C-alpha positions in Angstrom: 6.9 -28.4 148.0 4.5 -31.3 146.6 3.3 -34.2 148.7 4.0 -37.6 147.5 1.4 -38.9 145.1 0.6 -39.0 141.5 1.0 -35.9 139.4 0.0 -35.2 135.6 2.6 -33.3 133.6 1.2 -31.7 130.6 3.3 -29.7 127.9 2.7 -27.8 124.7 2.8 -30.3 121.8 5.5 -29.8 119.3 4.6 -29.6 115.5 5.8 -32.8 113.7 6.3 -34.8 116.8 5.1 -38.4 116.6 6.1 -39.1 120.2 7.8 -37.8 123.4 10.1 -39.2 126.0 10.1 -37.9 129.6 13.2 -38.1 132.0 12.6 -38.0 135.7 15.8 -37.5 137.8 16.3 -37.5 141.7 18.8 -35.7 143.9 20.6 -38.1 146.1 19.0 -41.3 144.9 22.1 -42.6 143.2 24.8 -40.6 144.8 24.8 -38.3 147.8 24.1 -34.5 147.0 23.9 -35.0 143.2 21.2 -35.9 140.5 21.5 -39.4 139.1 22.1 -38.0 135.7 25.0 -36.1 137.0 26.7 -39.3 138.0 26.0 -41.1 134.6 23.1 -43.3 136.1 19.4 -43.4 134.7 16.5 -42.9 137.3 13.3 -43.0 135.3 12.5 -42.7 131.6 9.3 -43.0 129.8 9.6 -43.3 126.0 7.1 -43.7 123.2 4.3 -41.5 124.8 1.9 -40.7 122.1 0.3 -37.6 123.9 2.0 -34.4 125.4 1.2 -35.5 129.0 2.7 -37.9 131.4 1.4 -38.9 134.9 4.1 -39.9 137.4 3.9 -41.4 140.7 6.5 -40.0 143.3 7.3 -40.7 146.9 10.0 -40.1 149.5 11.4 -37.0 150.6 13.3 -35.9 147.5 14.1 -33.1 145.1 13.5 -34.2 141.7 13.4 -32.8 138.1 12.0 -33.6 134.8 12.4 -32.9 131.1 10.8 -33.8 127.8 11.7 -34.1 124.2 9.9 -34.8 121.0 10.6 -37.4 118.6 9.7 -37.3 114.9 8.2 -39.9 112.5 11.7 -40.9 111.4 13.0 -41.3 114.9 14.9 -38.1 115.3 14.8 -36.5 118.7 14.4 -32.9 119.1 15.9 -30.7 121.7 15.7 -31.5 125.6 13.2 -28.9 127.4 14.7 -27.2 130.3 14.8 -29.2 133.5 11.8 -28.4 135.8 12.5 -29.1 139.5 10.1 -30.1 142.3 10.3 -31.3 145.9 8.6 -34.3 147.3 7.3 -34.4 151.0 6.2 -37.9 152.0 4.9 -36.5 155.4 1.0 -37.2 155.6 -1.0 -34.1 155.6 -2.8 -33.3 159.0 -6.4 -33.3 158.8 
């Protein structure tokens, strides 16, 4: 489980990619018990990324997931990566 905050995601560059798109999805944020994409709704999309990294800010107590895909110079998208999931815990850490 990750604490709420800002996280850098880094993936291996894809040969021939001129940009990347990252999709972040949230369980229960759009409909109870389902990810937003499962009910046909978008949650968060970052398009036109020039590098193979993205920093996301997350908060709330959620199960979230993300995936990425490359886009070549003529705008053709590649295959989506597998979904990667993570839990977010907004409870402040005890010091």
